[in-house]
N, C-alpha and C positions, 0 to 999 in steps of 0.2 A: 380340404374338401374341394372337388372339382365342380365348377359351375357349368351346367349345360347351356350353351348359347344357340340361338336360332338365327340363321342368316336370313334377314328380312327380304333381301333381293331374291334369294332362291325360292323362298316361300311365295313371294309375290309373282315371280315368273311362272312358278308351278301353277299357281292359282289362275293366272291368265291363260296358260295352256289349257287348263281344265275348262275355262270359260269358252275359249275358241273351239275346243273340241265339242263342248255342249252346243255352241252355235252351229257348228258344222253339222252336228247330228240333226238339229231341227231344220237345217236348210236342205239337207240331201236325203233325209230319211222321212218316211211318212209316220208321224207320231200318232200314238193312240189318242192324244188330246193336244190340240194346238196350244203353244205357249205364246202369250202376248208379250209385247215389249216391256210392259210394266212388270209382269211376273218375272221375266228374266232379270230386269233391273233390281228387283227386290232380292233375288238370289245372289246377285253380285254384291249388293250392299252387305248382306249377311256374311258372305265370304270375306269381304274386306274387314269387317269388324273382328272376325276370328283371326285374321292375319295380324291386326293391330294388337290383339290380346296376346298372341303367341310371340310377338316380336319383343316383348319386354319393354313396352312403352317407348316406341321409336319417336324420334323428334319430328318426323313428317312422313305421312303415308298418303299416296295418291289413291283416291277412291272416286268412283263414278258418282256424279251428282244425279239428281233426279232427271236432268235433261241431257245427260251424256249419251253419245251415239254408240250402239253396239252393232258392229259390222256383221251382216248376215249373208255374205256372199256378194258376187258381182251384180250390180244393178245398173241398168241402162234404159234408154228410151223404150217404151212399150211395157215395162214392168208394172205390175199392179200391187206390189207389196213394199212400196217405198215410203210408208208412213214414218218409220224411224228416221230415214234419211232426210225427209222433208222437215220433221220436227227439229232435228239437229241443226240443219241449215238456218232455220228460223231463229235459233238462239244466237246465231252469228250475224243477225241483222237482215236476213231475207224475209220475205212476206209471202210464203207459199201456202196454198191450200193443202192441208194435211188430209189427202184422200187416198194416198197409196199409188196414185197414177203417175208414172214417170213420163211427164209430158215436156213440151218445149221450155216452160218456165223452170221446171225442176232441172232440166239439162243445163240451161243457162246459169242457174245458181251453182251447180256442180262445177261448171267450167270456171266460173269466177273464183270459187274456193280453191280449185286446182292451181290457177294462176297465182293466187296469193301465197301459196305454199311452194311454188317452184316446180310443180308437177306438170306433166303433159296435160294440156287443157283440151281433152277429147270428150268430156261430158259423160264418161263412163266411170262409175264408182266401183273401181276394182279394189284389190287388197291394199295397195299403197294409199289410195284416196281414203279408203275406210279407216286405215290406221291413223292417218293425219286428222281425220274428222273426229275419231275417238279421242285423240290427244287434245284437240282443240276444245272439246266439250267436257273434259275431265276436271273436276274441282280438286284442289289440294287441301286436305284436311291436316291441320297442324296439331299434333298431339302435345299435351303438356310435357315440358322438359322433365326428365327423370329426377326424382328427389334424391339428392346426394346426402347421405347421412353425415351429420356434423358431430364433432367431438362434444360429448356432454359437458355442460357448464354448470357451475354452482347456481342453484336457483336463487333468484333475487329475493332479498329479505324485505324489500320495500323501504328500508331504512336508509337515510342519507349519511354519508361520511365514510370513514375507514375503520381501522381498529379503534375501539372505544372502551371506556371504563365508566363505572357507576359508583359515585360516592354515596354512601348510605349512612344517615345519622338519625337518631331517634328525636322526635319532636313531641312536645306536650301541648302545642298550640291546637286549640279546638278539640282537645281530648277530654272526655267527661269521666269523672270518677264515680258518678252515680247515674244509673239508668232507670227511668221509670218503667213500670209495666206497660206493655203494649206501645212501645216506642222504638225508635232507631237512634243510636248514639255512637259517635266515634269513641272507641275505647283504647286504641293504640295508634300512634302515628309515626311515619317515617318521612324524613326529608331525602329526596332523591335528586341527585345532580349528575347530568350526563356530560362526559368529556370525550372529545375525539370523534364522536358520531352520535346519531340518534340511538337510544337504547330501548329495547322492548323487554319489559319485565314479563317473564313467561309464567312464573308461579311463585307463591310464597307458602311456606309451611307454618301453620298457626297451631298453637297449643293453649288449652284452657285447663285450669285446675281449681276446684272449689277448696278454699283453705279456711273457711270459717262458717258458722251458722249451725243450725240444728236440723236442717232438712236434708233432702236428697243431694248427693254429690254429682248426679247425672246432668250433663250439660243440657240435654233436651228437655229437662224439667224447668229450665229457666229461659232458654234461647230457642227461638224458632228457626232462625237463619243467620248465617254469618256472611256479611257482604264485604267486598273490597272496593274501595272508591279511590280514583285517581283524578285529581283536579275537578272534583265534584261529579264525576261520571262513574257509574258502576262498571267495573271491569272484571268482576268475578263474584261468585256466590256459591254457597254450599249449605245444605240443610244441616242443622245441628245433629240430627239423627244419623247422618252419614259419617260423623267423626269417629275415628278408631279409638278404642279404650285400651289404656295400658295402666293398670293400677287405678289411680284417681285422675290420671292425665288423659285428656281427650285431644287428639291431634289429627290434622288433615292437611295435605298439600292441595291448595286451591289454584287451579289453572286460571290464568288471566288472559283476557282478549283485548286487543287494542290498547294495552297499557304501555304507551310509548312516551318516553321523556325525550324531548328534542335536544339536540346538541347544544351545550352551554346554557341550557335552561334548568331550572329547579322546580320540581313539583312535589306536592305532598300526597302521600298514599296513606289511607286510613283503613284499619280493621274496624268494621261496624257490626254491632250486634242488634238484631231485631228481637226484642223480648216478647215473651208470651203475655197474653192479657192478664193472666194470674200466674206469678212465679211460685215455685214450691216454698221458698223461704225468703222473705224480703230482707232478712238480716244477714244473708249469705254474702260473702266476698269471693270474687274469682280473680285469679292471676291470669293474664293473657300475655302470651309471648310469641314473637316471630323467631323461629329457630333456623330458617333458611330462606334465602332469596335467590332465585335463578333468573338470569337475564341474558340477552343476546345483543351483540353489536351489529353494525352494518355488514361486516364480513361474514356473518353467520356463526361466529365463535360463541360458544355457550359458557357462561360463568356461573359460579355458585358461591354465595356468601353464607357461612354458617355461624351460628351464635351459640352461646353457652347452654348446653343441656346434654347430660350424659345418658339419656334414655333409660334411666333406672326406675321409671315409674313415678318419679317425683320431679315436679317442675322446679328447676334451680333458678336462683336469682341471677339473671344474665344482663346483658347490655340493653336488650330490646324487650322490655317487659313493663307492664302496668298492672294496677289492681283496680277493680271497679266493683261497686255494689249495686243495690237495687232500692228503688223507692216505690211505695204504694202509689197506685194511680191517683189517689186522692190526697197526695201529700200537700203540706202547707207551702206558703211562699218560700222560694229558695233562690239565693244568690251565691255564686261560687267564685272564688279567686282561681284563675287559670294561668298557667305558665304561658309565656310568650317568647318566641324566638328572638325578639328584639332586646331581651334582657342581656346586657353586655357581659362579656367574659371578664374574668379577673385581669387587671392590667395595672400598670404604674401610672398614676395621675400626676402630671407635672404641676407643681405649685410654685409660688413665688417666695423669695426670701424676704421681700419687703413690700408686698402688696397682695391684693386678692387674686385668686386663681381664675381660670376660665370656669364656665359652668359645665359640669360633667353629669352625664346620665349615669345614675347609680343603680337604678332598678326599673324594670318594665314588666308589666303583667296585664291581665285582662279581668274585667268583672263581667260575669255571665249570669244573666237572669233567666231562669227556667221559662220555657215557652208556656207552661201551664200555670205559671205564677202570675200574680198581679203586678202592676208597675211598682217599681221600688224607688223610694225617695232617699237619697243620701243626705245625712245630717252632719256626720263627722268622719273624717278619714285620717287615722293616726299613722305616722311613719316613725319607726324606731331606727336610730342610727347607733350601731355598736362601734365604739372607737377603742383602739388598742395602741397606745404608745409603748410598744414593746421594749424600746431602748431606754424608756424612762429618762429621757434627756431633758424633758420639760415637764414641770410639775403643775400642769394646768388643772384647775378645779372648776372649770366652766366650759360648757359646750360652745358658748359664744366666742371663746378664745380660739376655737378650732374651726367652727363652721360659721361662715358669713351669712348664708342664705339657703333655705330649702324651698323649692318650688315644685308643685304637682300639676301636671298637665293631664286633663281628663277629656278624652274625645275632642282634642284641639283647643280646649279652654284651659287657661293657666291660672292657678290659684297659689297664693303664698301660704306656707305652713308656719305656724307660730310655735316657738319652743314652750312646751307646757311642763315637761318633767326633765330636769337637768341632773342626770345621774353620773356626771363625770367627776372623777377624783384621781388626782395625780396623772391626768392624761388618759385615764381608762374609764370605761363604763358605758352606759346606754342613755341616750337622750331621746325624748319623744317630741316629735313635731306634729301638730294637728292642723288640718284644713277644716274650717267650719263653714258650712253652706247655709245660706238663707233658704227659707221654705220655698220649694219649687225651683230652686237654682239648679239642682242636679237630679233629674228624674230619669231613671233607666227603664225603658218599657219592657214588658214581658217578651222574652225571646231575643232581646238585644244583647250584644256583646260590645263593651266599650274598652278602649285602650287607655291605660294609665301609665304615665312615666314620672319618675321621681328624679329631679335634678338637684345637685348640691354644688355650692360654691364655697371654697375654703379660704380662710384668712391666711396672711403671710406666716411662714413657718417659724421664723425666729422672732421671739423666744417662746412661741405658743405651744409648739409640739415638735417632737423629735423626728429626724429623718427615718423613714421606714414605718411611720405610723399607718395603721390600716383602718379602713372604714367599711362597714357593711350595712346596707339598708334592708329592713324587713317590714312587711305589712301583714298583720294577722287578721283573718276574717272575723274571728270572735271579738276583736276590738273595734270593728267598724260599727258605727251607729247609723242605722237605716230603718225605714218603715215601709210596710206593705199593707194590704187590706187584711191579711190573716197573719198568723204567727210567722215571723220571718226567721230563717236560719241562714247565716252567712258562713260558708265553709271554706277551708283552704288557707294556705299561707304562701305569700310571695317572698322569696328569699333572694336577695341580690348576692352577687359574688363579692369576695373580699378584694378591695382595691388598696393599693399601696401609695402613699403620698411621698413625693420626693422632689427635690429641687435640682438634682443632678443626675438622676438615673435615666438611661435610655428606655424607650418603649419598643415592644415587638408586637407586630400585628400579623396574624395569619392571613395569607391570600388564598392558598389552596393546599390540599393534602391528598395523597393517594397511596395505595399499595396495590401494584398490579404486576402481571407477568412481564418480565423483561426479556427472558430468553427461554424458549420452550425446548427442553431436552427430554424430560420425563423418564430419566433413568433412575436407577437405585444405587449404583455404585458411587463412591466418592468421585467427584468431578463430573458426574453425569446427571446430577439433579437439576430440576428447574431453578432458574434464578428470578427472584422477584425484586422489584424496586420500590422502596418506600421513599416518597418524595414530599418534602415540605417547602412551599414557597412562602416567604414572609418578608415583611418590611421592617427595617430597623430605623428608628428615629432618634437622633442624638439630641441631648439637651440644648437649650438655646445658647448657652455660653461655653460649652465644651464639646470637643470632638470625641468620638469613641473609636476603638479599634477592635475588630473581630478577627479570629484566627484564620490563617491561610490554610492550615491543615487540621484535620480532625482524626483522632485515633479511633480505631475500630471498637475499642472498649467503651467508647462513649463518655470519656471522662476528661477530655481535653478540648475545651472551648464550647462544645455542645454536649450536654449530658442527656443521654436518652436511655429509655428502658425498652428492652425487647421482651415481648410476651410470646414465647415460642421457642422451639428447639432447633430452628434452622441455623446454619453457620453464616455469620456475617463476613462477607468478603471484604467490604470496604465501606467507609463513610466519608463523604466529601462535603465541603461548603464552598459555593461559588457565588460570586457577585455578578449582578446583571450588567453593571457598568465597570469601566476601567478605573478602579479606585485602589488598586493594589500598591501597598508600600513594601518595605523590605521584609517585614515579619507578619504583616496583617493587612486587613482591609480597613481603610479609614472612612468613617462617616463624619463629614464635617459638621460643626456645631449648627444645630437647627435644621439639618438636612435629613432627608429620608432616602434610603437605598434599599433595593430589592435583592434578596439572597435566596438561593436554592440549596437546601440541605438534603442529601441523598444517601440512602443506606441500601447496599446490595446484599441480599440474603439468599443463601442457597439451601434447598430442602426438598424432601420427598414426602408427600402425603402428610404434611404438618401444617397446623394453623399458626399464623404469625400476626402480630400487632406491634406497632411502635408508638412510643410517646416521648416527646421532648420534655424533660424535667426542668432544665435550667440552661441559660445561655451566659457564658463567661464573656467579659469584655475587659479592655484595658483603657487607660487614659493617655497612653503613649504607644509608640510602635514597638511593642515588645510581645513576646509569646505570652499567652494568657496563663495565669497560674491559679485560677479559681477565685480570685478576689480582685474586684467585686464580681458579682453575678446577679442575674435577674431570675427569680423563680415565680413571681406573680405575673398574671396576665397570660399564662401559657395553657390554660385549661383546654382550649380547643386544639392544641397541638398534639393530636393523636389520630392514628389511622383506624379504619375499620379492621376487623379480624378477617383474614383471607386464608383459604387453604392453598398450600403450594402443591404443584404436580396434580392438578385436578384431572 
């Protein structure tokens, strides 16, 4: 397309010609109505504005100011129409009476101006003098510079960092399994950890299904509103009546606002239900699940995490799901055991061959007293230790031979638990340890939540129990002795992970994990699919007296050194194990006795529109610099070694 351009100079000259022609007309013709200098000036200003508009926004246009001189023909001594001349000279520093009379003072001023401009100083204001005076009294109007279009840029997300990722884990911390009528409670929780940039969670898809009771199955007969909370702030909400129904499942994607997790920070996101004042059936139970999480990194890239549900009208048991019920608004006193993220993962506990071990955290949970309850007084807190000497290498018939001490810490106060039931036979069985509180020693106020930790110290292994003996701590709500003002119900069970006792096995501790896009191709043919990277960073700690050796290479089948499970149909390109430090030997990486080294295990998987998840099942090691052959291996303490499920080629 050709652009029409206007030559500003030609327009301006043409306009001036018109002005001078206009001036000549009024000087030498007898007008029907006399034009004043001010009227002519207004006409010129209007004309100059039109020139500026037609010029396409010129960088500078000369336009007469309010005091500029318009030459109206030759003026000399004796003239009586010299008002404009006198006014123009006054703007240049003269002090003439503007009466139109061209007298001696006006002539002297004209002569001075002519001399300053190099003109003949004859006191006659002819065409040359008029043009010079017009130029001297013309103001320069500078128009704004033309706006140059810029190349469109990607809108700023307001997030800090670059390409990022979000690790999503389910948490039961502060999640309620029972919700009173006319109240708000957390019914499902997610741990969110941002890596590489700030992450904005843009929406989550939530599903509900009534799976018991005798009343209505409709969500809005129980719940008024579903809220989403991040770090204690409401970031999304949806009326229960707006959820879509499919069979008995009610689902809705809830858009979130200002749901930002800062880089390298971890926040908790909760699904919260606001119940009706009177629910349809207080005996009903609902499953609640998050089936999709969408989020954005600082580059503007959009990601989506999906969880188990086949949209068949039935809510399936998936990774991100909880069950909750209802309580009457006038329910009796209530205290519940709640899970806590501080509960340690399964691991190998280092014990001594000839002395007591360190003190180990075996179980962590919380006691939550309902806000509508009375204050609760704890009287007795029993802890069950289930012990399994699977190798049966030591025939211990007493818990005292295995366990040196059990301590319980409640809200920062430490209490010793006494052995009351010794059910150990041939190294196997359950022993019960009880903390007894004096009256008023431990009172939990209504609405409070207290932290509880169970620590265990073990006796020397030989000859009390065999290598590989496992221990698990459990606290059952129904076994807790406590009192309130009304009938008290203590619900829930805190179950510790299974820990393995060993004098010579290494321990492995997860530092971080992720499954994220590594190479974006998004093709469908072989070799053109997206490539994702599952990455585990962990620490390996060798026993105090022996070095351990981990493999230099890892087979893609996951059965040489690092055994892993792939939950998905993508094609694994490679799997590698790398050490953070230079500890490479001929056939393996060496971790010196008592030392800790960091390793990164990476799996590259190729796929198109497929969900993937990876889990480390066991880690082989050797006690010399040889290729690992599967014996010995560590399988305990690896519960956390699993990624989230991620869709490839989104």
